[in-house]
Structure formats: C-alpha cells, structure tokens
N, C-alpha and C positions, 0 to 999 in steps of 0.2 A: 570276703565280699566287699566291694567298693562302697564306701560310705556315701560319696557324692552320687546322686542319681544320674543315669545316662541322659545326655542332652535330648535324645528322642523322647524318652519317657517324660521329661520335664515339659516338653512342648505339647503334650497330648492332654486334652481335658475331655471328660465325658460330655459336658455341655456343648463343646464345640463340635464333637462328633455327631451329636443329635442335630445340631443346627445344620451341619453339612448334609445330613440325610434329608432334611426338609428342602434344602436348596437344590439338591441333585436328583430329585425324583424323576423317574422316566416311566414310560408305558411299554410293557412287553408286547401288548396287543396292537401297538401302533407301528411297529417295525414293518417296513415294506420289503417283502421277500421276492418280488416279481423278477428283478434282475438276477437274484441269486439262483432262482429256479432254472433260468435259462443257462447261466454259466455252469451250474452244477452238472447239467446233462450234456452241455455242448463244449465247454472249454476245459473241463477237468478230464484227465485220463482215467482209465479204470482203476489203476493202482492209487491214483490221487484220491478218487472217491472212496475207495476202501480204507485208505489211511485216514482221511478226514472223518469218515463215519466212525471209525474206531475211536479216534481222539474225542470227537464230540459226544459220543455215547458215554464215555467216562464222565464227562462234565454233566450230562443230563442226569445220570444216576447219582452222581455226587451231590448235585444241588437238591435233588429230591430227598436224599438221605439226611442231609444236614438240616433241611427245613423240618423234618420229622423229629429231630433229636434236640431242638433248642429249648423246649419247655422246661426241663429240669435245670438248665443253666439259669433261666429267669428266676425260678424258685430259689435257687441256691445263692444268687448274687446278694451280698450283704448290704448294698446301698441302693437307694431308689433310683439314682441317676444311672446306675449300671443296669438295673432292670429295664428302665425305659429304653436304653439303647439296644439291649438284647432283643426287645420286642420289635424294634425297627428292623433288626437283622433278620428275624424270622420272616418278616414281610419280604425283605430283599431275596431271601433264598427261595421262597415260593415263586416270586416273579422270575427269577433266573430259570427255575424249572419250567415255567410256562414258556419262556423264550426258547429254550432248547427243544421243548416239545413241539412248539409251532414249527421250528425249522425241520424237525423230523417229518412232520405231517405235510407241510406245504412245499418243501424243497426236495427232500429225499423221496417223498411220495409214499411214506408209511401211513397207513390208515389206522383208525381206531381212536379210543379215548386215551387219556394219559396212562392208565394202567396197561392198556394194550401196547402202547408205544414203549413203555418200560420193559415189558416182557419181550417184545420183538428185538430190542437192542441188548438184552441181557447177555447173549452169547459173546458180545464184544468185550465184556469185562474180564480183566486179567486176574490171575491168582492174587497178586499183591494188592490190587484194588479191593477184591472181595474180603481179604483178611483184614485190611485196614479199616474198612467200613463195618465189618462184623465187630471189630474192637470198639469202634465208635458207638455202636448199639449197646455193647456191654458197659462201656464207661458211662453212658447216659443212664443206664439202669443202676449202676453203682451210685451215681449222683442223686438219684431219686431216694435211695436208702440212706445216704450219708452226705449231708450238705456242708460238711466241714470245709474250712479253707484249703487244707491240703488236697482233698478230693476235688474241689472246684479247680484248684491250680492245675492238677493233672488233666482234668477235662478241658480246660482252656488251652493248655499246651497242645493236646491232641487236635482239637478242633481248629483253633485260630492260628497256631504256629506251624503245625505239621500239615494238616489237610489244606488249609487256606494259604498259609504263608510259604509253604514249601511246594506242595503238589499243584494246587490250583494256580497260584500266581506264576509258577514256572511254565505251566501249560498255557496260560493266557498269553504270556509274552511270546512264546513259541508261535502260537496261532496268529496273534496280531502282527508279528514281524513278517511272516510269509504272505499273509493276506494283503498287508499294506504294500510290500515290495512288488507284488504281482497284480495289485489292484483287482482283487477278486472278492466276490460275495459281499457287496456293499452293505446290504441289510444286516447280514451276520456280523460283519466287521463293526458296524455301528453298535449293535447289541453287545458284542464282546467288549467294546470300549466302556459301555455303561456297566457291565458286570465287573470289569476290572476296577473301575472307580469305586463301586460298592465294596469290593473285596479289600481295597486299600483301607477303607474306613474300618472294616471288621478286623483286619490285622492290627491296625493301630490300636483299636480297643483291646485286643488280646495282649499286646505288648504292655499297655498301661495297666491292665487288670493284673497281669502276672507280677509286674513291678510292685503294685500295691499289696497284693496277697503275700508275697514273700517278705515284705517289710513288716506285715502284721503278724505273720506266723512263719518262723524260720523252717518249720517242717515242710513248708511248700517246696523248698528247694529239693528235698529228698523225694517228694512226690513227683516233681517234674522229671528228675533224673530217672526214676523207676519207669515212668510212662515212656520216656524216650527209649530206654532199653527194651521195652515191650513192643513198641510200634516200629522202630527203625528196620528190623529185619523184614517186616512186611512191606513198608512203604518203599524200600529200596527196589522192590520188584514191580511197582505199579506200572511203569512205562515199558515193560517188556512186551514187544510187539508180537502179534500172532505168528507162531511158527518161527520165531526169531528172524523174521524177515525185516532186515534193516532198512528196506525201502520205505517202511511205514513212517519213519522220521526223516530219513535222508532225502526222500523225494521233495521235502519242504525245507531242506537246507541245514538240518542239525543231525549229529550222531546221537545215539543213545547216551554215550559217555558225556557229551557236552550238556545234554539235558540234565543228567544226574548231577554233574558238577555244579551247574547253576542252582539247582534245588538245594544241594548241600550248603553252598555258600549263603544262600538266602536264609536257611534255618539258623546258621551260626550268627548271622547279622541280627536276626530277630531276637535270639536269646541274649545276645550282648546288649541290645537296646532295652531289654526287660530287666537288666541288672543281673543276669545269670549267664555269664560267659561259659561256653561249653567246657572249657578246661578247668573251671572253678566249681562245677557241680559236684556234690558229694558222692562218695563211693567210687566204684570202678568207672573208667571213662565210658561215656555213652556211645562213642564212636572211636575208631582208631586214631590216636593222636600222633603228631609228628609227621603227618603227610599232608600234602596240598589237597584241595578238593578235587583237582583233576586226577591226581594219583589214586585217591580213594575211589573215585568213579571207575577208573580203569580196572582196579583190582576187584571191586564189587561186581562189575559186569562179568569178569572172568569167572568169579566164584558162582555167580548165578548160572552162567552157562554150564559150569561143571557140576551143577546140581547140589553144591554145598550150601548156597543161600537160595532163597526164593522157593518156587514150587517144587515139591518132591516129584521127581520124574525119573524113576528108576534109580539104580545104585549110583551114588556120587562118584565122581572120578577120584582116583587115588594115585595118580602119577606124581612124580617128584615136584613139579611146578605147582600143582594144585595144593598139595599138602604143605608146601613151603608158604604159600599165600595164606592158607588156613591158619597155620600155627603162628605166623607173624601177626595175623589179625587177633588171635587169642591173646598173644603176648601184649599187644598194644591196648587191649581192653581189660587187662588185669589191673588191679589196684595194688601196686608194689608196697604202698604204705602199710597195708594189712598183713604183709608177710612178716613184719616185725623182726627185722634183722636178717632175713634170708629164707629161701625156701626152694627146694628142688622137687619138681613134679614130673613123674614118668607116666606116659601114656602107653599101656601095654595092650595093643590092639590084637584081636584074634584074627583079623582079616586084612591087615595092612602093616606096613613097616612101623616100628616104634619111633616115638618122638619124646623129647623132654623139654621142659622150660626151667631155666635157672633164674630165680629172682634174687638179685644181689645189688646192694648200693642204689636202691631206688629204680632199678631197671630190670626188665624181664627179657631174657634172651632165649629164643627157641633154637633147638638143635635137633638134627636127625640122629636116631640111634638110641642106645641105652646108656645110662649113667650108673655108676656104682653107688649103692647106698642112698637112693633117693629118700626124701622125707615122706613123700606120698606116692603111691602107685595107683593108677586108675586102670582097672581091668574092665574093658568095655569094647564092644564092636565099633569099628570105624563108622559104620552107618549110623549107629545110635549116637555117637559123639557128634557127628555132623548135625543130626537133628537137634541136639541140645544147643549147639552154636547158632543154628538158624532160627531158634525160637519155636521149633516145630514139636519139641518134646521137653518135658520137665525132668531134670536129673533126679529129683526126689522120687518120681514115679518109677524111673528106671531102677533106682536103688531098691525100692520096695519089691519090684518084680525080679530082683536078682540079676538084672542085666547090666548094672553098673556096680562094680565091687571095689571100693576104695580100701587101701591098706596103708597104715601108718599110725603114728602116735596121735592120740586125741587132739593134742595141742596143734600139731601140724595140720590135721584135717580141718580144724576150726579156722586156722589161718588161711588155708586154701579156700574154704567156703566164703570167708570175708573178702578175699582177693577177687573171687568170681562174682561177688555181690549176692550170694545165696544165703 
C-alpha cells in the first residue's frame, strides 16, 4: 500500500462536499418537460424511444433503490461530518427518483403514482441490474447488523464506487453525450446535468471515505476485494440490451463494448484514488489482470453472449473459443502466490473436453487436455463449473451435494482454495 495519500483523496473534504451540496441544490419539480414531450413523440424513432425508455428505466429504479438503502450507512458512519453528508445524499437520491418519475409520467405518458410507475417500468430491468441491486439490499441489511469499518467499506465500495462511480456515471455520460450532440430533450438534459453533478459529489465522498476507512482498519482492503469479487459478475451484465439487440446502444452512438470499457476504466480510477489500486488488493485478482479495459470488455461480452457470464439462459457454449476465454479468465483471476511453489489443477468434465492450469513461477497457464499426475483434479460438470465462475453457484454447496468432487493431497487442496479465494 502506498504511504502517501493519492492526490484526489487529499483534495476532498467532507465539509467542502456538504458546502457544495448547499450551493448546488436544484428542484426536480421545476424542470420544464413541455419540449421534451413533443420531441419524444415526434422526433425520436420507435427504436430510439424503446432504447431511451430502457436506459432511463434503469436509472429510475436505481435511484429509488439507493434512496431506500442509505439509512444504515448513516448509522454506521463513524464521524459526524460523514453522517451529515450521507443525509444530504439521501435527499439527492429521492430528488433523482422524483425527476425520473416525472419524465415517465409527463413525457412517456405513463400514468399512476410512483409505485405504479416503478411497476410499469420493471420489465425493462436487466438480469445484471436486478442481481446488483438485490446485492445492495443484502449489503444494507448486513450493515444494519454489523457497523464495523470493514463492513462499511464493503458497502461504500458497492454503493459509491460500483453503482454510482461505474454504472451510473458511465450511463450519465452516455446519455448526456447523445442528447447534447443531437440537441434533444432539453428538460431531461438539464435534469441529467444536475443528477450528474450530485453523483460527482457522492462518488468523491465514497473515494475519501474508503481512503479513510482503510487507513483506520487494514481489514477494509480485504472487505473491498471480497465485495468486488461478489458484485462484478453481476454488474458486468447490467447493460445487456433486451434480446441482445445492439441497436439499443448503437442507435445513440456507442457499442456495448465501449460502454463496458468506459465503466471498467472508471472503477479502476476510483479505486486508485481511494488508495486501493486494483492490482494491490489482497487475495486473488478481482478482475482479469494484464489486459486493457477494451480487451476485457470484448472478452466479457463474448462470455456473456455464450452464457458463461451473466444471466443463465440454457446450456453455456462449450466450443473451443468459449472454453479458451473461460480458462484464460480463470487463470488471470487466480492468486499464484497462494500456490506456494507451484500447482497443477486438472478439470475433469463429464460433459466437455478437459482443461488444466499449471501455476508456476508466479504465473498461471491454462491448457486444453489432460496432464499426468496433477496435484488436484476437479470432477464436475461443465455447466456447474461455469455457474461457479459466474457467481451463480457456490462451490461449497456443489461439494456438499456431491456435484463437485476434488481429488488430491490435503495440502494441495488448501493451496487451490486459497488461489481461488475460497
């Protein structure tokens, strides 16, 4: 860990963030949507309306969810100035939900109260979105039971760095770029600018909060790493469009891969600013290292389409290209330090060709086929192993049910478990 604080964290103070909240207040009920209504129905094509509605519905539900979940963060914050700012943030999130709700009612022509609007737009939510925000609910409940600094650091990481700093901020920039370029929806564009300014304060708070927490308790770094391993398999699939129709993003000038890469880069920058560079987090890597954000995006989208990551949608593909990408990802997210001198692991699939990974000299090398005398053999179905990699199943549960049968010396099994972060 670097002893000198990152410049970004040095420049952030809780008092200044609160002052900026007072200076930057705005009214969600004062936005004029009259021109937006006309443009929505007359200037946007059918696919543009469907794509925009999908994207804006994700924001509407996200703002509603984060407003509901902030109370335990306020209770767990160790300093009064942190509590004060978090209270302003809860007000912001409610205002954002009101803004998006007004747009749905006055521009899209959806009737009803906020509960009705949320229910009507619920079908727009992606699998990745639902899983990410189910985890947010769970983490908020954990924080109610455990107000320790590591638990708070994990919660801040999920809320402020992943949901706000990676997903929301990436989506905001995407929306603002195409609305500004095409001079569309002036009321919505004004409101999104206000939302983005609020979120910048929130993200800055999260960066400073994580920096302070990990200085006060080194276990916070472990908690953040564990949280990232838990959420990233879900958040990677948030922006998968309905039916994999790429027009939902490309009609407004961005590919899915470009959006994914921008979000991944943003997360790495926020972690570094908080004093926790992704490559220095403890345990196995939280994301495949040694690849650019663009290459990680390309591979992740291929694996989501293949059913390896993201929503389970029938049997995952098992063609050579998919399995090569899968085992390269596994190798890049192993902790070679835990192998303690070397380890050879054989995957003995009942329903796919075998693979093995050789960990030697601090590197993990995946290869197709069988190896003589592996240290550990994992007898498991390909489908079950894919679910483990995707975070959709727990290997301990598979072991107890007899669906994952590891063979090898106890010492080798322990080293493998540590390499996998289990």
